[in-house]
LUMRO-435858 format. One record per residue (C-alpha): x, y, z; residue number from 1. Coordinates in steps of 0.5 Angstrom, whole numbers. Each point is the difference from the previous one (the first is absolute). Example, Ala and Ser with C-alpha at 12.3 -4.5 7.8 and 13.67 -1.06 7.14 Angstrom:
<sites>
       x       y       z     n
      25      -9      16     1
       2       7      -2     2
</sites>
This chain:
<sites>
       x       y       z     n
      19     -40     -37     1
      -7      -1       1     2
      -4       5       4     3
      -1      -4       7     4
       8      -1       0     5
       1       8      -1     6
      -6       0       6     7
       5      -4       5     8
       7       3      -2     9
      -4       7       2    10
      -1      -4       7    11
       6      -2       1    12
       3       6      -1    13
      -5       3       4    14
       2      -5       7    15
       7       1      -2    16
       0       8       0    17
      -5       0       7    18
       5      -6       3    19
       6       4      -2    20
      -3       7       3    21
      -1      -4       7    22
       6      -3      -1    23
       3       7       1    24
      -4       3       6    25
       2      -8       3    26
       9       0      -1    27
       1       7       3    28
      -5      -1       5    29
       3      -7       3    30
       7       4      -2    31
      -1       5       5    32
      -3      -6       6    33
      -7       1      -1    34
      -4      -5       1    35
      -4      -2      -6    36
      -7      -5       2    37
      -2      -1      -7    38
       2       1      -8    39
      -6      -2      -4    40
      -2       1      -8    41
      -7       1       0    42
      -6       2       4    43
      -6      -5       2    44
       1      -7       2    45
       7      -4       1    46
       1      -4      -5    47
       6      -3       2    48
       6       3       5    49
       6      -2       4    50
       4       2       6    51
       7       2      -1    52
       4       2       6    53
      -6       6       3    54
      -3       1      -6    55
      -5      -4      -4    56
       0       1      -7    57
      -6      -1      -5    58
      -5       1      -5    59
      -7       2       0    60
      -6      -1      -4    61
      -2       7      -3    62
       7       2      -4    63
      -2       7       1    64
       6       2       4    65
       4      -2       6    66
       3       3       7    67
       5      -2       6    68
      -2       0       6    69
       5       4       4    70
       0       0       7    71
      -1       7       4    72
      -3       5      -6    73
      -3       4       5    74
       3       3       7    75
      -3      -1       6    76
      -5       6       3    77
       5       5       4    78
      -7       2       5    79
      -5      -5       2    80
      -6      -2      -4    81
      -5       6       1    82
      -7      -5       1    83
      -4       6      -2    84
       3       0      -6    85
      -4      -5      -4    86
      -2       3      -6    87
       1      -4      -7    88
       7       4      -1    89
       3      -2       6    90
      -3      -8       0    91
       4       0      -7    92
       6       3       2    93
       1      -5       7    94
      -2      -6      -3    95
       5       1      -6    96
       5       1       6    97
      -2      -6       4    98
       1      -4      -6    99
       7       3      -1   100
       2      -2       7   101
      -3      -6       0   102
       6      -4      -2   103
       5       3       4   104
       3      -5       4   105
       3       3       7   106
       7       1       0   107
       0       1      -7   108
      -2       8       0   109
       6       2      -4   110
      -3      -5      -6   111
      -6       4      -2   112
       0       5      -6   113
      -3       6       4   114
       8      -1       4   115
       4       1      -7   116
       4       7      -1   117
      -4       4      -5   118
       5      -1      -7   119
      -1      -8       3   120
      -8       0       0   121
       1       4      -8   122
       4      -5      -3   123
      -4      -6       2   124
      -6       4      -1   125
       3       2      -7   126
       3      -7      -2   127
      -7      -3      -3   128
       0       6      -5   129
       6       0      -2   130
      -1      -7      -1   131
      -5       2      -5   132
       5       5      -3   133
       5      -4      -1   134
      -4      -6      -3   135
      -3       6      -4   136
       7       2      -4   137
       2      -7      -1   138
      -6      -1      -4   139
       0       6      -4   140
       8       0      -1   141
      -1      -8      -2   142
      -6       3      -5   143
       3       6      -2   144
       7      -1      -1   145
       0      -8       0   146
      -6      -2      -5   147
      -2       8      -3   148
      -6       3      -3   149
      -3      -3      -6   150
       0       6      -5   151
      -2       0      -7   152
       6       0      -5   153
       0       2      -9   154
       1      -8       0   155
      -8      -2      -4   156
      -3      -6       5   157
      -6       0      -6   158
      -3       4      -6   159
      -7       3       0   160
      -2      -1      -7   161
      -6       5       0   162
      -1       7       3   163
      -4      -1       5   164
      -7       3       0   165
      -7       0       4   166
      -2      -7      -4   167
       7      -4       1   168
       4       4       6   169
       4      -6       0   170
       3       1      -8   171
       0      -6      -2   172
      -2      -3      -7   173
      -7      -2      -2   174
       0      -8      -2   175
       1       2      -7   176
       7       2       1   177
      -2       8      -1   178
      -2       6       5   179
      -7       0      -2   180
      -1       7      -3   181
       6       2       5   182
       7       2      -1   183
       5      -4       1   184
       7       3       5   185
       6       1      -2   186
       3      -5       3   187
      -4      -4      -4   188
       2       2      -6   189
       7       1       1   190
       0      -7       2   191
       3       0       7   192
       1      -6       4   193
       0      -2       7   194
       7       1       2   195
       1       6      -4   196
       4       6       4   197
      -3       7      -3   198
       6       4       0   199
      -3       7      -3   200
      -5       4      -4   201
       3       5      -5   202
       6       0       3   203
      -2       1       7   204
       3      -6       5   205
      -5      -4       3   206
       4      -1       7   207
      -6      -2       5   208
      -7      -2      -2   209
      -2       8       3   210
       4       3      -7   211
      -5      -5      -5   212
      -6       3       4   213
       3       8      -1   214
       2      -1      -6   215
      -6      -2      -3   216
      -3       5       3   217
      -2       5      -6   218
       1      -5      -6   219
      -6      -3      -1   220
      -2      -1      -7   221
       7       2      -2   222
       6      -4      -4   223
       6      -2       5   224
       7      -4      -1   225
      -1      -5       6   226
       7      -4       1   227
       0      -6       4   228
       5      -6       1   229
      -2      -7      -2   230
       5      -6       3   231
       6       6       0   232
      -2       2      -6   233
      -2       8      -2   234
      -6       1      -4   235
      -4       6      -2   236
      -7       1      -3   237
      -4       6      -2   238
      -8      -1       2   239
      -5       4       2   240
      -2       1       8   241
      -8      -1      -1   242
      -3       6       4   243
      -4      -2       7   244
      -4       4       5   245
       2      -2       7   246
      -2       3       7   247
       3       6       3   248
       2      -1       8   249
       3       5       5   250
       6       0       5   251
      -4      -5       5   252
      -2      -5      -6   253
      -8       2      -1   254
      -4       0      -6   255
      -1       7      -3   256
      -5      -1      -4   257
       4       2      -6   258
       4      -4      -5   259
       6       2      -5   260
       2      -3      -6   261
       7      -4       0   262
       3      -5      -6   263
       0      -8       2   264
       5      -4       0   265
      -4      -6       1   266
       6      -5       5   267
      -1      -1       8   268
       7       0       3   269
       4      -5       3   270
       1       1       8   271
       8       0       3   272
       0      -1       7   273
       5       6       2   274
       4       0       7   275
       0       6       4   276
       9       2       2   277
       0      -2       7   278
       2       7       1   279
      -7       3      -2   280
      -4      -4       6   281
       1       4       5   282
      -3       5      -3   283
      -6      -4      -3   284
      -1      -3       7   285
       0       7       3   286
      -5       3      -5   287
      -3      -6       1   288
       0       1       8   289
      -4       7      -1   290
      -5      -3      -4   291
      -2      -5       5   292
       0       6       5   293
      -4       4      -4   294
      -4      -6      -1   295
      -1      -1       8   296
      -2       8       0   297
      -5       0      -4   298
      -3      -8       2   299
      -6       4       4   300
      -3       2      -6   301
       2      -6      -5   302
      -4      -4       6   303
      -6       5       0   304
       0      -1      -8   305
       1      -7       1   306
      -6       0       4   307
      -4       4      -5   308
       1      -5      -6   309
      -2      -6       5   310
      -7       5       1   311
      -1       2      -7   312
       1       0      -7   313
       6       2       0   314
       6      -2      -4   315
       6      -3       4   316
       6       4       0   317
       5      -4      -4   318
       6       3       5   319
      -4      -1       5   320
       2      -4       8   321
      -2      -7       0   322
       0      -6       6   323
       3      -6       0   324
      -5      -3      -5   325
       1       5      -5   326
       8      -1       0   327
      -2      -8      -1   328
      -5       2      -6   329
       6       4      -3   330
       5      -6       2   331
      -5      -6      -4   332
       0       6      -6   333
       7       0       0   334
       2      -7       0   335
      -7      -2      -5   336
       3       6      -5   337
       2      -5      -6   338
       2       6      -3   339
       6       2       4   340
       7      -4       0   341
       2      -3       7   342
       5       5       1   343
      -6       5      -1   344
      -4      -3       6   345
       6      -1       4   346
       1       7      -1   347
      -7       2       2   348
       0      -4       7   349
       7       2       2   350
      -3       7      -1   351
      -6      -1       3   352
       2      -3       6   353
       6       5       1   354
      -6       5       0   355
      -4      -3       5   356
       6       0       5   357
       2       7      -1   358
      -7       1       2   359
       0      -3       6   360
       6       4       1   361
      -2       6       0   362
      -7      -2       3   363
       3      -2       6   364
       4       6       1   365
      -6       3       1   366
       0       3       7   367
      -6      -3       3   368
      -2      -6       4   369
      -1      -6      -1   370
       5       2      -6   371
       8      -1       1   372
       1       7      -1   373
      -4       2       6   374
       5      -4       4   375
       5       4      -3   376
      -3       6       2   377
      -1      -1       6   378
       8      -2       1   379
       1       6      -3   380
      -3       4       5   381
       3      -3       5   382
       7       0      -2   383
      -1       8      -1   384
      -2       1       7   385
       5      -4       3   386
       6       4      -4   387
      -4       7       3   388
       0      -3       6   389
       7      -2       0   390
       2       7      -2   391
      -5       3       4   392
       4      -4       6   393
      -6      -3       2   394
      -2      -7       2   395
      -1      -5      -6   396
      -8      -1      -2   397
      -3      -6       0   398
      -2      -5      -6   399
      -6       4      -4   400
      -6      -3       1   401
      -3      -2      -7   402
      -5      -3       2   403
      -4       7       1   404
       0      -1      -7   405
      -4      -6       0   406
      -7       3      -2   407
       2       3      -6   408
       4      -6      -2   409
      -7      -4       1   410
      -3       6      -4   411
       6      -1      -6   412
      -2      -8       1   413
      -7       1      -2   414
       1       4      -6   415
       5      -4      -3   416
      -5      -6       1   417
      -5       4      -3   418
       4       2      -6   419
       2      -7      -1   420
      -7      -2       0   421
      -2       6      -6   422
       7      -2      -4   423
      -2      -8       0   424
      -7       1      -2   425
       2       5      -5   426
       6      -5      -3   427
      -6      -5       0   428
      -6       4      -3   429
       4       4      -4   430
       7      -3      -2   431
       6       4      -3   432
       2      -3      -7   433
       8       0       0   434
</sites>
């Protein structure tokens, strides 16, 4: 799979996610009788469009989002416009209101968004993010329960002939077939072969790769009995595990600068995909949701750090946010990895697209316009006001005037554009290595 194909797969997946998000808004809006004049995937110049019924469907040139144009998103003013209220904010509010009401056809006032009940408004606006959540759940399940995560086993994929040193970090033999003054590995001395399966060390069972790592911690320079299977037949051999100095890492994975002595066997593990039980998927998805929410809450700080990275010599954080360009770069690296199997690549792609959709789900629920969460918050407030009025036996209030949130929406849009530019520049200048 070439890198270009990886980018194409990502671009197609992104467009499909956008299209399904907008479909999540479109279907309930039409179901409730609201007129939808446009359904567009992308922004900018229109590349293709076709009118079906009362809706224009199309694809635009910049595949970084999409929209549907729902008629009557903002209600008309309850009072006449104050001619002296010509401030910048008032201009934003009334301009957005006028644009929203522009397509309202006389006699179809009952087909506008602002006249929907609060629950129906919530359904329409939640439909888009819900589609992203549904996509994420499906892709996570296919990746984890269908393909499975690739885990190291105790089967031998490669024998490292020599104990790695500063001069020979890969542990390969020299041209004369020796370790050139170094030490042969235990696997080389025991004549282990690719395909052998390690069973035990000193009768201590090795059920998984981590068991081997744990077993050799205190065995550097000591003689051990190594048991392995070859073609289904058990073999045992006594061999000395050469001692090797390795770095010590803390709980976060950072190098402490210290070293320790461990025994060195000299094998690389064979990796096998291990599917996750379907019953474990709800817990896995819930954890992903919590992690995504935490990442969004810390996003302002991460964006500031990314700006520092761009303007200073500070190294890029591997777990920091990335733009669409960065995700495209990761797609290219996944597809170009010659050491990864097709199933490993498929797993990585599915997890990446699933994570992107989960991010879109959570981010779009932030209760600020122009995000879907801003309209949902307005509908919830509207519903609460009406319930209070019913309890108090008062006249039901009209639609909440969400147009008054537009100044904040413009500020939010400017911030998003600014962060997008910074993240794109950072991904171009200091890309993350996957």
